[in-house]
N, C-alpha and C positions, 0 to 999 in steps of 0.2 A: 334314877332321878334325873329329870331334865330341868335345867335352869334356862330361863329366857331373860336376857338383859339387854338393855339398849336405850336409845333416846329417840325422841321425836320432837320436832320444833313446830310451834304454832305461833302466829303473830301474837305478841303479848296482849294486844287489845281484844283478842278473840278468846282468851282463856276463860273469862267469866261465862261466855256463851257456851263453851264446851263442857263446863263443869257438870251440868245435870246429866248429860249423856255419859260422862265419865263415871259419875256416881252410880248410874243405872247398870253399866256394864261391869263395874267392879262388884257390886252387890250380887248380880246374877252369876258372875263367874266364880265367886268365892263359894257358891253353893253347888258348883259342878263336881261330879265325881273325879277324883284324882288331883284336884287343885289343892295345893298345900299353902302357897302364898301367891297373892295377886295384888300388886300395888303400883300406883303411879304417884310421882311426886314432882312438883315444879321446882327447879333449881333455884335456891334463894338468891344466888348471885348472877343468874342468867335468865331473866324473865322470858317465859315462853318455851323454855327447854324442859320437856317432860322426861323424867327418868322412869323407865319401866323395869320392873323386877317381878319375875314369876318363878314358882317352883311347881313342877308337875311330877306325879308318880312315875309316868312313863310317856313315851311318844304317842301311844294310842289315845291317852286322855288329852294330850295337847292337840292332837288332830281333831278329836271330837269337839274340843273347845272352838276351833276354827270354823266348825260347821254349825255351832250353836245359834239358835234364832236371834239371840240378843247381840250377836256380832254384826249383823247387817246394819242396824241403826247406828251402832258405834262407828262402823267404817264410814257411813254416810256423814255423820256428824264431824268426824275428823277431816273428811274431804271438804265439807262446807266451811270448816274453820280455817282452811288454807294451810293445812299441815305440809311440812316439807322436811328435808334432811332426815328421813326415816332411816335409822340404823339399829335394827333389832336382830339379835343372834341367839341361837340355842347352843347350850353346852351340856355335855353329859357329865354327871358327877356321881360320886358315891361317898357315903359316910359323911365326914366332916368333923372337924374338931372345934370345940369351943376355945376361943382365944381371949 
């Protein structure tokens, strides 16, 4: 299992303009093979800070996601929104315990 977690900053006044592209990429990605979880959330105490959390079955599925047709419009929208301070990482995980 691959976990993708990180953050991305967008000027707070551009968040509303980015929302339709975010909704489109989230909907399309959740239908991809191997996608277990795919979510973005704006930090309640830090406007413009987007927290990213994904779970993929394996690296191959994650790599295919990066090549998916809906990723190009998303990347363009993020760029046009003036995104900065991108810090997104992958982690290998197995199992997990309910706490």
